[in-house]
LUMLO-416394 format. One record per residue (C-alpha): residue number from 1; residue in one letter; x, y, z. Coordinates in pm, 1 decimal. Layout:
! residues N
seq = NUM | type = A | c1 = X | c2 = Y | c3 = Z .
...
! end
This chain:
! residues 115
seq = 1 | type = M | c1 = 0.0 | c2 = 0.0 | c3 = 0.0 .
seq = 2 | type = S | c1 = 298.4 | c2 = 232.7 | c3 = 31.7 .
seq = 3 | type = D | c1 = 265.5 | c2 = 312.7 | c3 = -338.4 .
seq = 4 | type = T | c1 = -69.2 | c2 = 490.7 | c3 = -289.9 .
seq = 5 | type = I | c1 = -88.5 | c2 = 857.7 | c3 = -202.0 .
seq = 6 | type = F | c1 = -217.7 | c2 = 759.7 | c3 = 142.7 .
seq = 7 | type = G | c1 = 73.6 | c2 = 521.1 | c3 = 195.8 .
seq = 8 | type = K | c1 = 310.5 | c2 = 803.2 | c3 = 106.4 .
seq = 9 | type = I | c1 = 133.8 | c2 = 1040.7 | c3 = 345.8 .
seq = 10 | type = I | c1 = 149.4 | c2 = 785.3 | c3 = 628.3 .
seq = 11 | type = S | c1 = 520.3 | c2 = 720.2 | c3 = 568.0 .
seq = 12 | type = G | c1 = 596.9 | c2 = 1094.3 | c3 = 559.7 .
seq = 13 | type = E | c1 = 706.9 | c2 = 1083.9 | c3 = 196.3 .
seq = 14 | type = I | c1 = 430.5 | c2 = 1334.7 | c3 = 121.4 .
seq = 15 | type = P | c1 = 400.7 | c2 = 1595.5 | c3 = 397.4 .
seq = 16 | type = S | c1 = 54.1 | c2 = 1635.6 | c3 = 546.2 .
seq = 17 | type = E | c1 = -91.1 | c2 = 1782.1 | c3 = 862.1 .
seq = 18 | type = F | c1 = -256.1 | c2 = 1516.7 | c3 = 1075.3 .
seq = 19 | type = I | c1 = -570.9 | c2 = 1629.7 | c3 = 1253.2 .
seq = 20 | type = Y | c1 = -546.9 | c2 = 1312.2 | c3 = 1459.5 .
seq = 21 | type = E | c1 = -313.0 | c2 = 1015.8 | c3 = 1465.8 .
seq = 22 | type = D | c1 = -253.4 | c2 = 705.4 | c3 = 1668.5 .
seq = 23 | type = E | c1 = -78.0 | c2 = 375.7 | c3 = 1614.9 .
seq = 24 | type = Y | c1 = -358.4 | c2 = 247.8 | c3 = 1388.7 .
seq = 25 | type = C | c1 = -465.8 | c2 = 542.6 | c3 = 1174.0 .
seq = 26 | type = V | c1 = -424.0 | c2 = 904.3 | c3 = 1070.1 .
seq = 27 | type = V | c1 = -683.3 | c2 = 1170.9 | c3 = 991.2 .
seq = 28 | type = I | c1 = -627.6 | c2 = 1443.8 | c3 = 733.0 .
seq = 29 | type = N | c1 = -837.2 | c2 = 1708.9 | c3 = 561.9 .
seq = 30 | type = D | c1 = -971.5 | c2 = 1605.4 | c3 = 222.4 .
seq = 31 | type = I | c1 = -806.8 | c2 = 1808.5 | c3 = -55.3 .
seq = 32 | type = N | c1 = -1139.3 | c2 = 1825.6 | c3 = -242.2 .
seq = 33 | type = P | c1 = -1391.5 | c2 = 1887.2 | c3 = 38.1 .
seq = 34 | type = Q | c1 = -1759.4 | c2 = 1819.4 | c3 = -26.9 .
seq = 35 | type = A | c1 = -1870.0 | c2 = 2001.4 | c3 = 289.4 .
seq = 36 | type = P | c1 = -1727.2 | c2 = 2257.2 | c3 = 534.3 .
seq = 37 | type = V | c1 = -1585.8 | c2 = 1965.4 | c3 = 736.1 .
seq = 38 | type = H | c1 = -1449.1 | c2 = 1680.8 | c3 = 524.2 .
seq = 39 | type = V | c1 = -1173.6 | c2 = 1466.1 | c3 = 667.6 .
seq = 40 | type = L | c1 = -1033.4 | c2 = 1127.0 | c3 = 576.6 .
seq = 41 | type = I | c1 = -972.6 | c2 = 856.0 | c3 = 835.2 .
seq = 42 | type = I | c1 = -697.9 | c2 = 634.7 | c3 = 695.3 .
seq = 43 | type = P | c1 = -573.4 | c2 = 314.1 | c3 = 856.5 .
seq = 44 | type = R | c1 = -197.7 | c2 = 270.9 | c3 = 865.6 .
seq = 45 | type = Q | c1 = -252.2 | c2 = -90.9 | c3 = 761.4 .
seq = 46 | type = G | c1 = -304.1 | c2 = -113.9 | c3 = 389.3 .
seq = 47 | type = I | c1 = -636.3 | c2 = -268.6 | c3 = 294.0 .
seq = 48 | type = S | c1 = -729.9 | c2 = -191.1 | c3 = -66.4 .
seq = 49 | type = R | c1 = -1108.0 | c2 = -190.9 | c3 = -26.7 .
seq = 50 | type = L | c1 = -1356.7 | c2 = -265.6 | c3 = 248.2 .
seq = 51 | type = A | c1 = -1454.8 | c2 = -581.3 | c3 = 58.3 .
seq = 52 | type = D | c1 = -1094.3 | c2 = -700.9 | c3 = 96.5 .
seq = 53 | type = A | c1 = -1102.0 | c2 = -678.4 | c3 = 477.6 .
seq = 54 | type = E | c1 = -1078.5 | c2 = -1007.0 | c3 = 662.8 .
seq = 55 | type = D | c1 = -1189.2 | c2 = -1133.1 | c3 = 1002.6 .
seq = 56 | type = A | c1 = -846.8 | c2 = -1038.5 | c3 = 1139.0 .
seq = 57 | type = D | c1 = -924.6 | c2 = -672.9 | c3 = 1050.9 .
seq = 58 | type = Q | c1 = -1231.7 | c2 = -656.0 | c3 = 1274.5 .
seq = 59 | type = A | c1 = -1062.1 | c2 = -469.7 | c3 = 1559.6 .
seq = 60 | type = L | c1 = -908.2 | c2 = -217.4 | c3 = 1319.0 .
seq = 61 | type = L | c1 = -1242.2 | c2 = -150.4 | c3 = 1149.3 .
seq = 62 | type = G | c1 = -1407.8 | c2 = -96.4 | c3 = 1486.6 .
seq = 63 | type = H | c1 = -1124.7 | c2 = 134.3 | c3 = 1588.8 .
seq = 64 | type = L | c1 = -1184.2 | c2 = 347.7 | c3 = 1278.2 .
seq = 65 | type = M | c1 = -1548.0 | c2 = 394.8 | c3 = 1386.1 .
seq = 66 | type = L | c1 = -1441.1 | c2 = 501.0 | c3 = 1734.5 .
seq = 67 | type = V | c1 = -1189.7 | c2 = 744.2 | c3 = 1585.9 .
seq = 68 | type = A | c1 = -1466.9 | c2 = 890.9 | c3 = 1370.7 .
seq = 69 | type = G | c1 = -1663.4 | c2 = 976.2 | c3 = 1684.6 .
seq = 70 | type = K | c1 = -1355.3 | c2 = 1112.6 | c3 = 1859.8 .
seq = 71 | type = V | c1 = -1261.8 | c2 = 1332.9 | c3 = 1562.8 .
seq = 72 | type = A | c1 = -1622.4 | c2 = 1451.2 | c3 = 1523.2 .
seq = 73 | type = R | c1 = -1614.0 | c2 = 1565.3 | c3 = 1887.4 .
seq = 74 | type = Q | c1 = -1273.9 | c2 = 1726.8 | c3 = 1834.8 .
seq = 75 | type = L | c1 = -1409.7 | c2 = 1920.7 | c3 = 1535.2 .
seq = 76 | type = G | c1 = -1735.3 | c2 = 2011.8 | c3 = 1712.0 .
seq = 77 | type = V | c1 = -1961.8 | c2 = 1824.5 | c3 = 1469.1 .
seq = 78 | type = E | c1 = -2057.7 | c2 = 1526.0 | c3 = 1685.2 .
seq = 79 | type = E | c1 = -2430.1 | c2 = 1606.0 | c3 = 1661.6 .
seq = 80 | type = A | c1 = -2450.2 | c2 = 1558.5 | c3 = 1283.5 .
seq = 81 | type = F | c1 = -2198.9 | c2 = 1398.6 | c3 = 1050.9 .
seq = 82 | type = R | c1 = -2189.5 | c2 = 1139.2 | c3 = 778.1 .
seq = 83 | type = L | c1 = -1939.7 | c2 = 857.2 | c3 = 725.7 .
seq = 84 | type = I | c1 = -1882.5 | c2 = 723.7 | c3 = 376.0 .
seq = 85 | type = I | c1 = -1669.6 | c2 = 436.3 | c3 = 252.0 .
seq = 86 | type = N | c1 = -1640.9 | c2 = 400.5 | c3 = -123.7 .
seq = 87 | type = N | c1 = -1566.1 | c2 = 42.6 | c3 = -231.0 .
seq = 88 | type = G | c1 = -1437.6 | c2 = 9.7 | c3 = -586.3 .
seq = 89 | type = A | c1 = -1400.3 | c2 = 245.8 | c3 = -879.9 .
seq = 90 | type = E | c1 = -1767.4 | c2 = 229.2 | c3 = -976.4 .
seq = 91 | type = A | c1 = -1857.6 | c2 = 343.3 | c3 = -625.1 .
seq = 92 | type = G | c1 = -1625.5 | c2 = 643.4 | c3 = -653.1 .
seq = 93 | type = Q | c1 = -1313.4 | c2 = 502.9 | c3 = -487.2 .
seq = 94 | type = T | c1 = -1011.5 | c2 = 674.8 | c3 = -640.6 .
seq = 95 | type = V | c1 = -739.0 | c2 = 573.7 | c3 = -394.8 .
seq = 96 | type = F | c1 = -722.1 | c2 = 201.4 | c3 = -331.9 .
seq = 97 | type = H | c1 = -626.7 | c2 = 222.1 | c3 = 32.6 .
seq = 98 | type = L | c1 = -933.2 | c2 = 187.9 | c3 = 255.0 .
seq = 99 | type = H | c1 = -1040.8 | c2 = 519.4 | c3 = 407.2 .
seq = 100 | type = L | c1 = -1349.4 | c2 = 674.6 | c3 = 562.5 .
seq = 101 | type = H | c1 = -1485.3 | c2 = 1014.6 | c3 = 466.4 .
seq = 102 | type = L | c1 = -1626.4 | c2 = 1207.1 | c3 = 762.8 .
seq = 103 | type = I | c1 = -1830.0 | c2 = 1497.8 | c3 = 633.5 .
seq = 104 | type = A | c1 = -2027.8 | c2 = 1756.7 | c3 = 826.1 .
seq = 105 | type = G | c1 = -2106.9 | c2 = 2122.7 | c3 = 856.7 .
seq = 106 | type = R | c1 = -2399.1 | c2 = 2133.3 | c3 = 617.8 .
seq = 107 | type = K | c1 = -2742.7 | c2 = 1975.2 | c3 = 601.0 .
seq = 108 | type = F | c1 = -2769.7 | c2 = 1671.0 | c3 = 378.3 .
seq = 109 | type = A | c1 = -3093.5 | c2 = 1598.4 | c3 = 199.4 .
seq = 110 | type = E | c1 = -3254.2 | c2 = 1266.8 | c3 = 285.2 .
seq = 111 | type = G | c1 = -3116.3 | c2 = 999.6 | c3 = 56.8 .
seq = 112 | type = Q | c1 = -2838.7 | c2 = 1228.8 | c3 = -68.2 .
seq = 113 | type = M | c1 = -2497.7 | c2 = 1068.2 | c3 = -87.2 .
seq = 114 | type = A | c1 = -2170.6 | c2 = 1253.4 | c3 = -107.2 .
seq = 115 | type = G | c1 = -1840.4 | c2 = 1158.5 | c3 = -274.6 .
! end
C-alpha cells in the first residue's frame, strides 16, 4: 500500500498535517472537500477496499469507527456527521487504500450521498 498517495502520506514521503493520529490510523483534511468539514480517516494498515477486509481486521475496522466519533467531537460536529466508505471504482473510490470520509457542517438531503 505504500505506493498509494495515502501510503506516502502515512510514511511521511508526502508531507501532510494530521488532525489526529494514533498507532492504527491518521486523519487528514480532504483536498477536495464536499462540505465545510471533510476529513479522511486512513488506517496505517493497507487494505485496498472494504470488501478485501478479513476477520483479522475486525478490531481495526471498529477502531476506525471510534476514531470517527472522537474526531467529530474534536471538530465540534458530533451532533450531525456522515461517514462514507467508497468500495471500488464504480462506487467512486479513487485511492485504493481503505479510508473513511467524515463529512459535516452542512445539512444533507434525505437519501443524498456525497463523494
